[in-house]
PAPADREN-744815 format. One record per atom (N, C-alpha, C): y negated, z, x negated. Coordinates in steps of 0.001 Angstrom, whole numbers, padded with zeros to 6 digits, always signed. Layout:
N
YZX...
# end
This chain:
306
+066318+014817+030514+065825+015647+029734+065322+014935+028097+066367+014494+027952+066225+014536+026954+065395+012407+026655+065875+012069+027700+064703+010817+027631+063222+010980+028157+062934+012325+028964+061475+012542+028645+060885+013198+027755+061542+013818+026879+061212+014386+025759+060876+013154+024774+061666+012020+024208+061524+010664+023889+060433+009926+024133+059846+009993+026014+058860+009212+026130+057726+010333+025728+057550+011662+025694+056489+012301+025620+055909+012073+024180+057386+012242+023081+057036+011480+022180+056179+010505+021815+056584+009760+022440+056365+008578+021872+054673+008426+022247+054469+008958+023557+052863+008831+023961+052062+009662+022885+052394+010594+022900+051636+011031+021859+051341+010679+020181+052391+010163+019616+052160+009236+018591+051095+007632+018448+050974+007455+020103+050033+006475+020288+048744+006274+019897+048492+008373+021212+047402+008955+020703+046816+008963+019406+047807+009770+018363+047657+009566+017299+047016+008989+016565+047529+007678+016677+047419+006357+016114+046386+005738+016616+045809+005711+017494+044356+004905+018595+043326+006186+017683+043695+007461+016953+042753+008312+017299+042541+008084+015690+043397+007806+015087+043251+007238+013417+042484+005906+013288+042571+005362+014086+042107+003842+013653+041101+003776+014283+040490+005008+015710+039145+004932+015874+038802+005558+015025+039108+006489+013885+038120+007476+013074+037638+005945+011572+038347+005322+011434+037805+004090+010401+036618+003465+011396+036113+003476+012427+034902+002722+012810+034768+001178+012945+033811+000525+014151+034220-000551+014614+034444-001291+012943+035244-002951+013547+035190-003561+012057+035405-003436+010498+036025-001973+010850+035987-001334+008848+036566-001989+008078+037728-002909+008861+038065-003407+007332+037684-004556+007284+036914-005612+007616+035762-006559+007842+034337-006388+007072+033983-005055+007461+032220-005002+007221+031996-005495+005849+032437-004948+004590+031990-005160+003677+032029-006821+003025+032927-007323+003927+033265-008788+003672+031981-009263+004206+031738-009204+005368+030630-009935+006437+029092-009716+006243+029165-008381+005381+027592-007875+005610+027416-007294+004043+025908-007405+003523+025814-007077+002452+024537-006020+002234+024166-005378+001594+023313-004400+002050+021924-004732+000629+020853-004949+001209+019711-005243+000218+018917-004276+000411+018059-003930-000948+017489-002841-001656+016225-003349-002376+015562-003091-001680+014217-003167-002411+012747-002370-002691+011862-002708-002638+010208-002117-003160+009149-003397-002376+008253-002641-001583+007553-003521-001155+006109-002594-001710+005500-003622-002547+004183-002486-003716+002871-003458-003592+001746-003240-003259+000678-003112-002958-000185-002341-004402-000503-001045-003692+000696+000146-004484+001768-000169-003251+002675+000965-003312+003774+001258-002798+003661+001140-000980+003947+000415-000407+004007+000061+000855+004524+000846+002214+003742+001947+002706+004741+002764+003904+004364+001960+005035+004883+002112+005970+005428+001485+007606+005061+000057+007488+005696-000999+006111+005293-002299+006032+006355-002879+006764+006358-003506+007694+007813-004200+008455+008728-005290+007786+009845-004978+007037+009995-005943+006010+011363-007059+006535+010921-008357+006834+012447-008695+006959+012282-010352+006163+013645-010540+006638+014579-011908+005937+015094-012660+006528+014092-014036+006062+014819-015191+007141+015454-016125+006065+015960-017426+006920+016539-018275+006157+015215-019169+005891+015575-019798+004773+014658-020924+004367+014764-021851+004378+013136-023022+004704+013341-024801+004777+013005-025103+003650+013191-026793+003773+013605-027469+002473+012000-027234+001768+011222-026758+002552+009971-027058+002074+009681-025567+001040+010729-024358+001446+010151-023379+001236+009573-022147+002161+009514-022470+003032+008704-021744+003920+009884-020927+005000+009752-019915+005570+010774-019369+006550+010837-020124+007780+012049-019854+007993+012754-020992+009101+013396-019780+010240+013544-020013+011635+014163-019252+012542+013725-017480+012589+014232-017041+013213+014629-015545+013265+014824-014776+012297+014652-012885+012406+014885-013128+011091+015815-012803+011142+016623-012445+009677+018128-012284+010115+018391-010576+009599+017178-010022+009618+017662-008139+009170+016510-007615+008643+015629-006676+009550+014412-005609+009458+014373-004999+008873+013434-004085+007938+013693-002597+008062+012222-002226+008005+011687-001129+008466+010439-000591+008082+010085+000635+006546+009056+000085+005363+009219+000239+004423+008801+002186+004503+008966+002858+003688+008713+004255+002836+008226+004150+001905+007341+004466+001739+006562+004580-000016+007129+003277-000989+007345+002029+000215+007563+001323-000595+008977+000558+000021+009890+001652-000371+011213+001496-000315+012069+000849+001148+012861-000292+001122+013938-000021+002237+015099-000943+001771+015371-001070+003051+017074-001117+002817+017352-001887+004295+018183-003186+004169+018462-003800+005107+019975-004846+005140+020807-004705+005879+021937-005171+005681+022049-006729+006453+022719-007601+005975+022729-009001+006679+024202-009671+006788+024222-010694+006629+025738-011196+007126+025308-012120+005365+026429-011763+004651+026316-013006+003385+025793-013984+003260+024770-014281+002221+023993-015282+002495+024498-016469+001784+025847-016524+001437+026571-018096+000954+026015-018833+000016+025449-018220-000413+024868-018583-001655+023383-019315-001371+023078-018967-000308+021793-019389-000187+020223-019127-000230+019372-019716-000572+017970-018580-000964+017684-018095+000367+016694-017314+000596+016184-016470+001215+014909-016358+001150+014024-015628+002469+012692-015555+002241+012568-013944+002544+012086-012834+001933+011613-011685+002063+010218-011753+002307+009830-010805+003467+008317-010905+004011+008425-009498+004561+007032-009050+003807+006137-007429+003745+005219-007550+004879+004964-007172+006305+004280-007168+007012+003501-006268+007442+002056-005555+007009+001545-004732+007468+002021-003504+006113+001369-002594+007243+001371-001272+006195+000191-000739+005764+000673-000221+004859-000695+001199+004135-000180+001198+002644-000930+001530+001507-001340+001771+000317-001965+002465-000203-001522+003110-001061-002604+003836-001767-003771+003037-003326-004380+002854-003064-005608+001698-003841-004849+002067-005252-004433+000755-006575-004260+001583-007512-005790+001369-008494-006681+000827-008234-008268+000644-008556-009000+001413-008218-008761+002180-007413-009476+003370-007277-009506+004037-008544-010808+004778-009082-010722+005424-010452-010287+007340-010096-010620+007493-008650-010514+009247-008596-008895+009374-009132-009241+010606-009438-007863+011075-010189-006979+012123-009760-007437+012356-008776-006550+013424-007626-005630+012014-006680-004469+011910-006655-003707+010934-005954-004267+011099-004181-004296+012686-004243-004109+012515-002927-005963+012185-001909-006605+011792-003160-007899+011723-002693-008436+010354-002641-006981+009144-003380-007650+008408-003505-007526+007390-002428-008233+006442-001975-008644+005575-000902-006848+004902-000457-006764+004978+000906-005879+004397+001024-006355+002888+002211-005483+002101+001750-005622+000539+002667-004898+000372+003910-005116-000070+004647-004090-000682+006055-003920-002188+006042-003025-002598+005931-002969-004389+005564-003264-004580+007645-003464-005523+007853-003530-006071+009132-002294-006149+009836-001855-006897+010895-000625-006699+011054+000333-007961+011097-001206-008439+010315-000325-010418+009984-000631-010121+008484-001265-009487+007739-000841-009335+006708+000025-009669+005874+000609-010111+005053+001967-010577+004770+001807-010343+002948+003149-010113+002456+003683-010073+000938+004797-010827+001422+005407-011822-000301+006130-012863+000443+006761-012712-000608+008604-012679-001214+008869-012799-002403+011046-013926-001800+011566-013797-002876+012867-014540-002287+013657-013921-002599+014751-013632-001765+016365-013276-001913+017322-014189-002440+017431-013731-003872+018471-014440-005092+020154-014655-004696+020759-015633-004350+022095-015376-003223+022889-014796-004684+023750-013706-004195+024488-013005-005087+023897-011686-005718+022611-011716-005340+021643-010155-005397+021496-009536-004696+021331-008179-005398+021413-007089-003911+020062-006078-003803+019358-007035-004940+017934-005886-004749+016872-006965-004791+015757-006616-004792+014378-007680-004396+013273-007047-004219+011969-007329-005140+010661-006824-004954+010162-008016-004221+009181-007026-003625+008242-008001-003276+006901-007187-003255+006009-008102-003656+004663-007722-004333+003326-008910-004519+002420-009130-004614+001438-010077-005486+002239-011085-006017+002637-010662-007399+003729-011636-008166+004206-012494-007565+005484-011685-006909+006338-012954-006429+006134-013518-005225+004437-013114-004756+004398-014074-003522+003457-015224-004224+002894-015170-005350+001938-016273-006279+003547-017404-006761+004756-016284-007245+005582-017695-007340+005910-018598-006042+006208-017886-005186+006918-018306-003856+005826-019698-003534+004534-019128-003872+003265-020466-003203+003466-021529-004387+003643-020914-005364+004593-022107-006720+005029-022732-006782+006785-021999-006089+007744-022805-005467+006885-023838-004568+006460-023551-003760+006137-024278-002443+005486-025826-002870+004944-025932-004794+003983-026778-005136+005015-027116-005930+005911-026464-006473+007244-027018-007517+008034-027869-006438+008502-028032-004913+008887-028404-004372+008764-029859-003765+007661-030637-004291+007434-031829-004094+007405-032527-005283+007901-032294-006861+007362-032247-008185+009291-032549-008055+010402-031684-007772+012019-031254-007565+012652-032431-006549+013724-032522-006611+014717-033264-005795+015209-032112-004967+015523-030890-005001+015784-030218-003590+014746-028823-003832+014821-028022-002835+014658-026324-002781+014916-025742-004158+016620-026168-004539+016615-025041-004955+016736-025657-006864+016235-026646-007088+016496-027113-008162+014469-026810-008501+014064-026972-007363+012440-026134-007642+012795-024662-007782+013433-023941-007486+013531-022239-007312+013863-021961-008983+014638-022770-009414+015211-022419-010779+014355-022922-011486+013460-024195-011386+012187-023962-012366+011256-022614-012667+010728-022274-011551+010584-021285-010915+010781-020103-011889+011559-020278-011620+012480-018478-011972+012863-018862-013468+012877-019305-013654+013516-019352-015321+012237-019519-016172+011243-020539-015811+009973-019605-016531+009063-018563-016276+009687-017593-014519+008819-016557-015114+009158-015865-015651+011316-015535-015830+012414-014894-016400+012178-015101-017959+011629-015724-018446+011992-016135-019860+010039-015930-020615+009382-015804-019896+007470-015846-020138+007735-013917-019899+008240-013064-019480+008171-012210-018529+008888-010804-019537+010318-011850-019465+011378-010790-020243+011906-010475-019276+011839-010512-017860+012784-009330-016576+012693-010989-015743+013483-010699-014906+013484-010986-013637+012456-010807-012499+011623-011171-012143+010392-010399-011046+010618-010655-009881+011815-011052-009453+012511-011161-008354+013742-010307-007435+014116-009657-009106+015652-008818-009000+014940-007517-009468+014113-007803-010665+013498-006172-010580+012543-005263-009921+013275-004527-009797+011675-003204-009118+011205-002275-010045+009974-003302-009573+008444-002018-010513+008487-000453-010042+007774+000075-011067+007870+001418-010869+006710+001803-010154+006382+002803-009488+005355+003226-008514+004180+003042-009967+002744+002260-009496+001531+001802-010485+001323+002994-010835+000793+004023-009724+000100+005210-009839+000591+006239-010577+001948+006354-009676+002633+007512-010411+003777+007102-011313+004284+006381-011874+005147+005911-012256+006700+006565-012930+008062+006389-012168+008518+008009-012054+008920+008011-014075+009169+009276-014317+009055+009955-015761+010492+009068-016281+011425+008701-015199+012829+008562-016104+012849+006752-015546+011849+006167-015233+011569+004411-015017+011764+004364-016338+012136+002817-016737+012682+002138-018134+011259+001433-018233+011377+000805-019593+010383-000303-019987+009627-000819-019178+010718-001653-018478+010673-002566-017610+010200-002506-016471+010896-001221-015776+009757-001363-014564+008810-000586-015169+008214-000280-015917+007271+000441-016225+005982-000929-016087+006312-001842-016848+005872-003098-017980+005594-004018-016423+006393-003864-015158+006341-004606-014343+005060-004274-013314+004872-002230-013331+004018-001999-013001+002670-002034-012958+002379-002349-014679+001544-002803-015244+001261-004087-014728+001858-004833-014599+001457-006262-014237+000818-006002-012879+001460-005285-012044+000688-004727-010384-000780-004217-010415-000918-003561-011674-001710-002376-011635-002766-003319-012158-002675-004530-013005-003557-005375-013587-004161-005783-012603-003560-006511-011220-003931-007439-010278-004608-007155-009782-004430-005484-009395-005571-004991-008036-006735-004485-008991-006761-004795-010390-008476-003812-011018-008940-005589-010712-007959-006830-010801-008675-007967-010783-009498-008448-009268-008552-007889-008273-008651-007531-006899-010118-006792-006288-009979-005480-006818-011467-004797-006486-012784-005277-007685-012563-006040-008682-013457-006691-009240-013870-007881-008410-012833-008858-008122-013533-010236-006842-014218-008957-005494-013740-008151-004947-014286-007324-004058-015456-007068-004640-015929-006193-005624-017438-006094-005796-018190-007257-005895-017928-008402-006222-018443-009665-006023-019283-009881-005026-018462-009741-004077-018557-010293-002481-019732-008446-001902-019705-007944-002857-020610-007236-002335-019795-006221-001150-018550-006155-000934-018125-005253+000154-017719-004079-000577-017653-003109+000310-017191-001639-000175-015719-001334-000199-014955-002466+000856-013538-002183+001057-012763-003169+000651-011855-002796-000313-010817-004134-000939-010055-004857+001017-009802-006149+000844-009640-006051+001649-007820-007489+001591-007289-007961+002456-006278-008476+002174-006544-009943+001898-007892-010580+002520-008644-011741+002240-008015-011759+000868-009038-011217-000298-009045-011250-001634-008084-011197-002253-007297-010601-001374-005478-010674-002131-004711-012231-001799-005193-012336-001136-004564-013450-000183-005154-014868-000991-006780-015029-001555-007307-015942-002255-006428-015961-003633-006647-014347-004511-006045-014661-005470-004910-015020-006051-003718-014682-004911-002099-015527-004814-002714-016807-004554-003459-017479-003898-003256-018931-004153-003783-019441-005253-004865-018549-005695-005641-019639-007103-004366-019024-007933-003958-018248-008406-002612-017853-009190-001383-018898-009123-001244-019249-008242-000205-020325-007784+000120-021306-008706-001232-021935-009319-001293-023063-010574-001674-021734-012163-000995-020608-011833-000895-020307-012704-001949-019669-014019-003511-019690-013016-004421-019529-014026-005073-018861-013196-005815-017774-013044-006884-017504-012503-008693-017830-012733-008702-019056-011714-010005-019611-012501-010947-020442-011227-010313-019826-010023-011239-020404-008712-010424-021604-007871-009388-021882-008809-009201-023500-008473-007649-023123-007725-007042-024019-006981-005706-024086-006421-005308-024625-006998-005788-026124-007799-004315-026398-008635-005495-027326-009781-004401-028303-010847-004915-028760-011899-006315-030018-011695-006509-030027-010124-007183-030902-009868-008556-030565-009323-009297-029445-009940-010243-028722-009632-010752-028779-008279-009395-028471-007067-009442-028229-005648-009953-026776-005897-011145-026514-005280-011773-025092-005080-010714-024424-004437-010521-023021-004475-009723-022110-003327-010634-022136-002357-010100-022776-000812-011290-022769+000091-010275-022074+001288-011126-020785+000968-010195-019348+002104-011727-018685+003046-012119-018565+004276-013271-018368+004976-013867-017106+004257-015038-017117+004139-015879-015706+003652-015359-015277+002212-014857-016262+001219-014376-016701+000443-015520-016884-000580-016124-016711-001293-017661-017219-002182-017152-018252-003209-017507-019212-003646-016674-020316-004642-017204-019263-005661-016581-019847-006553-016815-019065-008231-015887-017674-008088-015616-016655-007140-014626-015305-006982-014390-015602-008364-013718-015709-008584-012436-015528-009678-012767-016259-011107-013897-016829-010971-013996-017742-012645-014085-016922-013830-014584-015733-013455-014716-015021-015441-014136-013468-014802-012733-013544-013935-011838-012395-014292-010441-013360-014812-010535-012315-015907-009452-012643-016692-007940-011623-016839-007047-012000-015886-006434-011162-015292-005644-010408-016914-005317-010478-017723-004638-010661-019284-005585-008967-019818-007051-009227-019229-007758-008179-019325-007359-007019-018752-007537-007460-017467-007346-006976-016015-006033-005798-016540-004241-006259-016737-003905-005808-017567-004048-004809-018369-004887-005054-019163-004294-004292-020201-006119-002966-020241-006630-003149-019352-007587-001943-018449-006728-000916-018010-006287-001620-017188-005462-000851-016042-004251+000336-017176-003657-000418-018156-002957+000483-018938-003524+001216-019748-005016+001237-019913-006153+001820-020875-006428+003075-019700-006997+003153-018729-007022+004145-017349-006091+005019-017575-004704+004431-017577-003888+005362-017423-002851+005600-018280-003217+005533-019471-002461+005527-020688-001484+006595-020814-001658+008034-020314-000924+008839-020451+000745+008465-019762+000559+007804-018619+001627+007036-018258+002175+006412-018456+001399+005297-019688+002474+004235-019790+001927+004102-021292+002163+005158-022085+001847+005287-023436+003435+004459-023828+003551+003541-025039+004014+003237-025805+005030+002163-025139+004482+001667-023579+004882+000431-022669+004834-001009-023235+005986-001904-022571+005203-003093-023610+004589-003560-022642+003257-004491-022512+002743-004637-022091+003165-005994-021762+002608-006604-020393+003076-007512-019904+002076-008836-020501+002557-009875-020845+001743-010948-021141+001169-012262-019975+000262-012687-019196+000223-013754-018754+000472-015206-019260+001299-016014-019975+001243-017051-020355+001573-018093-019162-000082-018791-019183-000024-019514-017932+000495-020871-018037+000608-021377-019528+001483-022365-020219+003130-022596-019978+003733-021283-020031+004830-021174-020277+005188-021029-018419+004334-020490-017906+004718-020057-015782+004632-021489-015026+003575-022084-015190+003719-023546-014858+004016-024994-015459+004000-024927-016966+004310-026222-017731+004606-026585-018347+005457-025548-019073+006760-025513-020075+007899-025968-019492+008562-026349-019737+010220-027502-019538+010913-025746-019293+011530-025510-018751+012244-024384-017809+013201-024233-018899+013548-023136-019327+015337-022755-019722+016140-022353-019048+016642-023008-018383+017533-022855-017359+019068-021774-017852+018788-020794-018256+019946-020050-018673+020496-019010-017766+019779-018746-016386+020450-018567-015027+019947-019353-013757+021508-019840-012967+020487-020938-011771+021719-020674-010755+020398-020477-009582+021148-020767-008215+022201-021623-008380+023388-021898-008059+024577-023314-007649+023166-024421-006408+023839-025540-007100+022908-026513-005936+023531-026683-004801+025029-026442-004651+025104-026385-003571+026712-025434-002898
# end
C-alpha cells in the first residue's frame, strides 16, 4: 500500500512539472535571445494594407533571398519578429497599400483623396543593426538609392552606408532610418518636435509630387512620379537629373524637365504654412544638398565593419 501511494505521488509530481513547463510556451527560455521585434511606420501618408518585408542585403545594396519576416501595416504601423541580425544591415520594403494624400487641400480628412499603390509599388529603407525601430518613406528610399551610388565610391557596403547615414543625421539633426515620423496630416498632439519635423519633410515631398503631377496634366497622383522623384533626389538635388553628370531622369511616361522648377525646400515651407495649426513652433527641416552628398561625413556613430 505504501509503495502504491509513493508511485501515485511521483506520477502526480511528474504531471505538475510537465504542466508548469508547458505554461512557459515553446522555446520560452531562448526566444528573446534568438529573435528581436522590429517596429516601425510606413509613410507616404501612413500606409494601410502595405506588405512590409525585411531582407538580407547584397554587396550592392539590393535585397537578397527570401523575406526574413513580413507583416501588414495598419495606419502605417507594423511589427515584425526576425532572427537577431548579428550586426548586419537589412533592407526593409513596403509594397502596395493605400494612403490619404497629404497634398489634397480638402480640410475634411474623411473627404481627402485616397491613393492606392500597385502591388509592385515599393518604398524602401535600411534596418540598422542593434536598432528595433525603422521608418519607411520616400526619404529613406532616396537614401537607399543614394547608398547604391555610394557603394561604387567606397570599399564596402558598410562603409558606404556609414557615409550616407552620417551625412543625413548631421544635416537633419535626427536619424531618418530609426526616427518614426508623426502622421503628416494629423500629427499626434503629444508627438515630439523631431517627429513633427520629420512629418514636415514628408509633407513637403507630397506637395512636390503633386506639383509634378499637375505638370503632366494628370488628375491622379501616381507612383511613377514618386519613383521619379526618388531617382532624382538620389543625388540630393531635385533638378531633373539623376546624378551630377547631367543625366536626365529616364522613366517611361515622365516628361523631361518635370522637376526643373520645383524647390523641395519651398514645398516643405508651404506644407507647414498650409497646416500651421498642427505645426506651430515646430522646427523646419532643411534640405542641404551639399551636406547630403558632398560633405565629408562626420562619423559620430557607425555600423561595425565586421
